[in-house]
VOMI-790956 format. One record per residue (C-alpha): residue in one letter; residue number from 0; x, y, z; chain. Coordinates in Angstrom, 2 decimals, padded with zeros to 5 digits. Layout:
<kemars>
<residuo:A; num:NUM; X:X; Y:Y; Z:Z; cadena:A>;
...
</kemars>
This chain:
<kemars>
<residuo:M; num:0; X:-049.84; Y:019.86; Z:036.63; cadena:A>;
<residuo:R; num:1; X:-048.50; Y:018.94; Z:033.22; cadena:A>;
<residuo:Q; num:2; X:-050.06; Y:016.03; Z:031.38; cadena:A>;
<residuo:I; num:3; X:-047.62; Y:013.16; Z:030.65; cadena:A>;
<residuo:E; num:4; X:-049.88; Y:010.80; Z:028.73; cadena:A>;
<residuo:C; num:5; X:-052.69; Y:011.11; Z:026.18; cadena:A>;
<residuo:Q; num:6; X:-055.39; Y:008.59; Z:025.28; cadena:A>;
<residuo:F; num:7; X:-054.71; Y:009.10; Z:021.53; cadena:A>;
<residuo:E; num:8; X:-050.96; Y:008.61; Z:021.81; cadena:A>;
<residuo:A; num:9; X:-051.11; Y:004.94; Z:020.76; cadena:A>;
<residuo:D; num:10; X:-053.32; Y:005.79; Z:017.77; cadena:A>;
<residuo:V; num:11; X:-050.87; Y:008.43; Z:016.55; cadena:A>;
<residuo:L; num:12; X:-047.93; Y:006.07; Z:017.02; cadena:A>;
<residuo:S; num:13; X:-049.60; Y:003.24; Z:015.11; cadena:A>;
<residuo:A; num:14; X:-050.59; Y:005.61; Z:012.28; cadena:A>;
<residuo:V; num:15; X:-046.99; Y:006.80; Z:011.92; cadena:A>;
<residuo:L; num:16; X:-045.52; Y:003.29; Z:012.10; cadena:A>;
<residuo:Q; num:17; X:-048.03; Y:002.01; Z:009.55; cadena:A>;
<residuo:S; num:18; X:-047.13; Y:004.90; Z:007.20; cadena:A>;
<residuo:R; num:19; X:-050.67; Y:006.32; Z:007.36; cadena:A>;
<residuo:W; num:20; X:-049.67; Y:009.64; Z:008.94; cadena:A>;
<residuo:P; num:21; X:-050.95; Y:012.30; Z:008.08; cadena:A>;
<residuo:D; num:22; X:-052.66; Y:011.59; Z:004.75; cadena:A>;
<residuo:R; num:23; X:-054.65; Y:008.44; Z:005.56; cadena:A>;
<residuo:T; num:24; X:-055.84; Y:009.19; Z:009.07; cadena:A>;
<residuo:D; num:25; X:-059.07; Y:010.61; Z:010.44; cadena:A>;
<residuo:A; num:26; X:-059.50; Y:014.36; Z:010.37; cadena:A>;
<residuo:D; num:27; X:-060.39; Y:014.23; Z:014.08; cadena:A>;
<residuo:L; num:28; X:-057.01; Y:012.61; Z:014.92; cadena:A>;
<residuo:R; num:29; X:-055.13; Y:015.17; Z:012.81; cadena:A>;
<residuo:Q; num:30; X:-057.00; Y:017.99; Z:014.55; cadena:A>;
<residuo:H; num:31; X:-056.20; Y:016.46; Z:017.98; cadena:A>;
<residuo:V; num:32; X:-052.47; Y:016.27; Z:017.13; cadena:A>;
<residuo:K; num:33; X:-052.49; Y:019.98; Z:016.27; cadena:A>;
<residuo:T; num:34; X:-053.78; Y:020.84; Z:019.74; cadena:A>;
<residuo:C; num:35; X:-052.11; Y:018.14; Z:021.91; cadena:A>;
<residuo:A; num:36; X:-048.41; Y:018.68; Z:022.69; cadena:A>;
<residuo:I; num:37; X:-047.84; Y:015.02; Z:023.62; cadena:A>;
<residuo:C; num:38; X:-049.35; Y:013.63; Z:020.42; cadena:A>;
<residuo:S; num:39; X:-047.53; Y:016.18; Z:018.24; cadena:A>;
<residuo:D; num:40; X:-044.24; Y:015.16; Z:019.88; cadena:A>;
<residuo:V; num:41; X:-045.06; Y:011.47; Z:019.33; cadena:A>;
<residuo:A; num:42; X:-045.85; Y:012.12; Z:015.67; cadena:A>;
<residuo:L; num:43; X:-042.67; Y:014.14; Z:015.18; cadena:A>;
<residuo:V; num:44; X:-040.30; Y:011.69; Z:016.91; cadena:A>;
<residuo:A; num:45; X:-041.91; Y:008.55; Z:015.51; cadena:A>;
<residuo:G; num:46; X:-041.86; Y:010.12; Z:012.04; cadena:A>;
<residuo:A; num:47; X:-038.15; Y:010.85; Z:012.32; cadena:A>;
<residuo:I; num:48; X:-037.42; Y:007.32; Z:013.56; cadena:A>;
<residuo:E; num:49; X:-039.54; Y:005.81; Z:010.78; cadena:A>;
<residuo:C; num:50; X:-037.77; Y:007.95; Z:008.17; cadena:A>;
<residuo:A; num:51; X:-034.37; Y:006.83; Z:009.46; cadena:A>;
<residuo:R; num:52; X:-035.52; Y:003.20; Z:009.42; cadena:A>;
<residuo:E; num:53; X:-036.67; Y:003.54; Z:005.81; cadena:A>;
<residuo:E; num:54; X:-033.35; Y:005.10; Z:004.79; cadena:A>;
<residuo:T; num:55; X:-031.49; Y:002.26; Z:006.48; cadena:A>;
<residuo:T; num:56; X:-033.66; Y:-000.29; Z:004.69; cadena:A>;
<residuo:E; num:57; X:-033.03; Y:001.42; Z:001.35; cadena:A>;
<residuo:C; num:58; X:-029.27; Y:001.43; Z:001.94; cadena:A>;
<residuo:A; num:59; X:-029.34; Y:-002.25; Z:002.86; cadena:A>;
<residuo:A; num:60; X:-031.23; Y:-003.04; Z:-000.34; cadena:A>;
<residuo:I; num:61; X:-028.48; Y:-001.55; Z:-002.53; cadena:A>;
<residuo:P; num:62; X:-026.22; Y:-004.40; Z:-003.69; cadena:A>;
<residuo:H; num:63; X:-022.50; Y:-004.31; Z:-002.88; cadena:A>;
<residuo:T; num:64; X:-022.76; Y:-001.66; Z:-000.18; cadena:A>;
<residuo:L; num:65; X:-021.76; Y:-004.01; Z:002.57; cadena:A>;
<residuo:P; num:66; X:-019.07; Y:-006.65; Z:002.11; cadena:A>;
<residuo:D; num:67; X:-019.60; Y:-010.25; Z:003.07; cadena:A>;
<residuo:S; num:68; X:-019.33; Y:-010.81; Z:006.81; cadena:A>;
<residuo:G; num:69; X:-016.80; Y:-013.60; Z:006.33; cadena:A>;
<residuo:L; num:70; X:-014.54; Y:-011.26; Z:004.37; cadena:A>;
<residuo:V; num:71; X:-014.80; Y:-008.58; Z:007.05; cadena:A>;
<residuo:W; num:72; X:-013.96; Y:-011.14; Z:009.75; cadena:A>;
<residuo:W; num:73; X:-011.01; Y:-012.51; Z:007.77; cadena:A>;
<residuo:K; num:74; X:-009.59; Y:-009.02; Z:007.15; cadena:A>;
<residuo:A; num:75; X:-009.97; Y:-008.18; Z:010.83; cadena:A>;
<residuo:Q; num:76; X:-008.13; Y:-011.36; Z:011.78; cadena:A>;
<residuo:M; num:77; X:-005.31; Y:-010.62; Z:009.33; cadena:A>;
<residuo:R; num:78; X:-005.00; Y:-007.06; Z:010.62; cadena:A>;
<residuo:A; num:79; X:-004.92; Y:-008.25; Z:014.21; cadena:A>;
<residuo:R; num:80; X:-002.17; Y:-010.74; Z:013.36; cadena:A>;
<residuo:R; num:81; X:-000.08; Y:-008.11; Z:011.56; cadena:A>;
<residuo:E; num:82; X:-000.46; Y:-005.70; Z:014.47; cadena:A>;
<residuo:A; num:83; X:000.45; Y:-008.42; Z:016.97; cadena:A>;
<residuo:V; num:84; X:003.59; Y:-009.33; Z:015.02; cadena:A>;
<residuo:A; num:85; X:004.57; Y:-005.66; Z:014.77; cadena:A>;
<residuo:A; num:86; X:003.95; Y:-005.12; Z:018.48; cadena:A>;
<residuo:V; num:87; X:006.03; Y:-008.15; Z:019.42; cadena:A>;
<residuo:G; num:88; X:008.85; Y:-007.11; Z:017.09; cadena:A>;
<residuo:R; num:89; X:009.30; Y:-003.58; Z:018.43; cadena:A>;
<residuo:P; num:90; X:011.02; Y:-004.45; Z:021.74; cadena:A>;
<residuo:I; num:91; X:013.16; Y:-007.09; Z:020.04; cadena:A>;
<residuo:T; num:92; X:014.36; Y:-004.58; Z:017.47; cadena:A>;
<residuo:A; num:93; X:015.13; Y:-002.05; Z:020.17; cadena:A>;
<residuo:I; num:94; X:017.15; Y:-004.66; Z:022.10; cadena:A>;
<residuo:H; num:95; X:019.06; Y:-005.61; Z:018.92; cadena:A>;
<residuo:V; num:96; X:019.94; Y:-001.96; Z:018.23; cadena:A>;
<residuo:A; num:97; X:021.08; Y:-001.40; Z:021.82; cadena:A>;
<residuo:A; num:98; X:023.15; Y:-004.60; Z:021.82; cadena:A>;
<residuo:F; num:99; X:024.78; Y:-003.68; Z:018.50; cadena:A>;
<residuo:A; num:100; X:025.61; Y:-000.19; Z:019.77; cadena:A>;
<residuo:C; num:101; X:027.13; Y:-001.64; Z:022.94; cadena:A>;
<residuo:A; num:102; X:029.17; Y:-004.17; Z:020.97; cadena:A>;
<residuo:M; num:103; X:030.46; Y:-001.50; Z:018.59; cadena:A>;
<residuo:G; num:104; X:031.32; Y:000.80; Z:021.49; cadena:A>;
<residuo:L; num:105; X:033.15; Y:-001.97; Z:023.32; cadena:A>;
<residuo:M; num:106; X:035.00; Y:-003.03; Z:020.18; cadena:A>;
<residuo:G; num:107; X:035.97; Y:000.57; Z:019.41; cadena:A>;
<residuo:A; num:108; X:037.19; Y:001.11; Z:022.96; cadena:A>;
<residuo:C; num:109; X:039.27; Y:-002.07; Z:022.90; cadena:A>;
<residuo:I; num:110; X:040.81; Y:-001.38; Z:019.50; cadena:A>;
<residuo:G; num:111; X:041.32; Y:002.33; Z:020.15; cadena:A>;
<residuo:A; num:112; X:042.95; Y:001.82; Z:023.52; cadena:A>;
<residuo:T; num:113; X:045.23; Y:-001.06; Z:022.61; cadena:A>;
<residuo:S; num:114; X:046.42; Y:-000.57; Z:019.04; cadena:A>;
<residuo:S; num:115; X:048.94; Y:002.04; Z:018.06; cadena:A>;
<residuo:W; num:116; X:048.19; Y:001.59; Z:014.34; cadena:A>;
<residuo:F; num:117; X:044.52; Y:002.52; Z:014.95; cadena:A>;
<residuo:Q; num:118; X:045.53; Y:005.65; Z:016.82; cadena:A>;
<residuo:A; num:119; X:047.96; Y:006.58; Z:014.04; cadena:A>;
<residuo:A; num:120; X:045.26; Y:006.00; Z:011.37; cadena:A>;
<residuo:L; num:121; X:042.81; Y:008.10; Z:013.36; cadena:A>;
<residuo:K; num:122; X:045.33; Y:010.93; Z:013.63; cadena:A>;
<residuo:W; num:123; X:046.11; Y:010.70; Z:009.89; cadena:A>;
<residuo:S; num:124; X:042.39; Y:010.80; Z:008.94; cadena:A>;
<residuo:W; num:125; X:041.82; Y:013.81; Z:011.21; cadena:A>;
<residuo:D; num:126; X:044.76; Y:015.62; Z:009.61; cadena:A>;
<residuo:E; num:127; X:043.44; Y:014.80; Z:006.13; cadena:A>;
<residuo:M; num:128; X:039.93; Y:016.02; Z:006.97; cadena:A>;
<residuo:T; num:129; X:041.21; Y:019.32; Z:008.31; cadena:A>;
<residuo:A; num:130; X:043.49; Y:019.80; Z:005.28; cadena:A>;
<residuo:F; num:131; X:040.70; Y:019.07; Z:002.73; cadena:A>;
<residuo:D; num:132; X:040.59; Y:021.63; Z:-000.08; cadena:A>;
<residuo:P; num:133; X:037.55; Y:021.42; Z:-002.41; cadena:A>;
<residuo:A; num:134; X:039.30; Y:023.53; Z:-005.04; cadena:A>;
<residuo:T; num:135; X:041.85; Y:020.78; Z:-005.69; cadena:A>;
<residuo:F; num:136; X:039.46; Y:017.88; Z:-005.13; cadena:A>;
<residuo:I; num:137; X:036.81; Y:018.74; Z:-007.74; cadena:A>;
<residuo:P; num:138; X:039.15; Y:018.80; Z:-010.78; cadena:A>;
<residuo:Y; num:139; X:040.80; Y:015.59; Z:-009.60; cadena:A>;
<residuo:A; num:140; X:037.39; Y:013.87; Z:-009.15; cadena:A>;
<residuo:T; num:141; X:036.13; Y:014.97; Z:-012.58; cadena:A>;
<residuo:A; num:142; X:039.32; Y:013.72; Z:-014.26; cadena:A>;
<residuo:L; num:143; X:038.98; Y:010.37; Z:-012.47; cadena:A>;
<residuo:I; num:144; X:035.32; Y:009.98; Z:-013.51; cadena:A>;
<residuo:A; num:145; X:036.15; Y:010.97; Z:-017.10; cadena:A>;
<residuo:S; num:146; X:038.88; Y:008.37; Z:-017.36; cadena:A>;
<residuo:H; num:147; X:036.87; Y:005.65; Z:-015.62; cadena:A>;
<residuo:G; num:148; X:033.34; Y:006.68; Z:-016.61; cadena:A>;
<residuo:W; num:149; X:032.13; Y:003.18; Z:-017.52; cadena:A>;
<residuo:L; num:150; X:033.17; Y:001.89; Z:-014.09; cadena:A>;
<residuo:A; num:151; X:031.38; Y:004.76; Z:-012.35; cadena:A>;
<residuo:A; num:152; X:028.25; Y:004.14; Z:-014.47; cadena:A>;
<residuo:C; num:153; X:028.27; Y:000.42; Z:-013.61; cadena:A>;
<residuo:M; num:154; X:028.67; Y:001.15; Z:-009.91; cadena:A>;
<residuo:A; num:155; X:025.84; Y:003.69; Z:-009.99; cadena:A>;
<residuo:A; num:156; X:023.61; Y:001.21; Z:-011.85; cadena:A>;
<residuo:M; num:157; X:024.31; Y:-001.45; Z:-009.22; cadena:A>;
<residuo:V; num:158; X:023.45; Y:000.97; Z:-006.46; cadena:A>;
<residuo:F; num:159; X:019.98; Y:001.43; Z:-008.00; cadena:A>;
<residuo:V; num:160; X:019.32; Y:-001.91; Z:-009.73; cadena:A>;
<residuo:I; num:161; X:020.22; Y:-004.33; Z:-006.94; cadena:A>;
<residuo:P; num:162; X:017.88; Y:-002.81; Z:-004.30; cadena:A>;
<residuo:V; num:163; X:015.03; Y:-002.68; Z:-006.82; cadena:A>;
<residuo:A; num:164; X:015.63; Y:-006.32; Z:-007.78; cadena:A>;
<residuo:V; num:165; X:015.69; Y:-007.38; Z:-004.13; cadena:A>;
<residuo:Y; num:166; X:012.49; Y:-005.41; Z:-003.44; cadena:A>;
<residuo:L; num:167; X:010.70; Y:-007.04; Z:-006.38; cadena:A>;
<residuo:A; num:168; X:011.93; Y:-010.52; Z:-005.44; cadena:A>;
<residuo:V; num:169; X:010.93; Y:-010.24; Z:-001.79; cadena:A>;
<residuo:G; num:170; X:007.83; Y:-008.05; Z:-002.41; cadena:A>;
<residuo:K; num:171; X:004.86; Y:-008.30; Z:-000.08; cadena:A>;
<residuo:D; num:172; X:001.90; Y:-010.42; Z:-001.09; cadena:A>;
</kemars>
């Protein structure tokens, strides 16, 4: 039958936990650990646990490794609030998009079915799109931009400047 306990097990454990193992212990105890499987396991496992405890203590002693608990709690609360707001907003946004699509579809169906001018404009735009010739359009567009270049530059500047100004004015804190 295999032995599950040794009378020197407590002595080995206390020597390891008191940081006396193996240098400051009796030679008899060291010799016993070499021959006893239970005590050698106790010394090995307790030594590993003690080493990990010392490393943890050293890491805790280094300043600024761990933030203040109040700051961690506050950040967790802020994150939870942001996630809750985002989670609540998702279905509302989806409903708004679906309602807008339905309204546009209904409006398009009403206008398209009842107005002859809309049908004529739709036919005219389809005819224009099918008759589009890039070879004649490009010279016309370059001549228009050359004659009204300042207007095109102002419009392009507004396309870029206004969104940047709005972003900076409404920027997140």
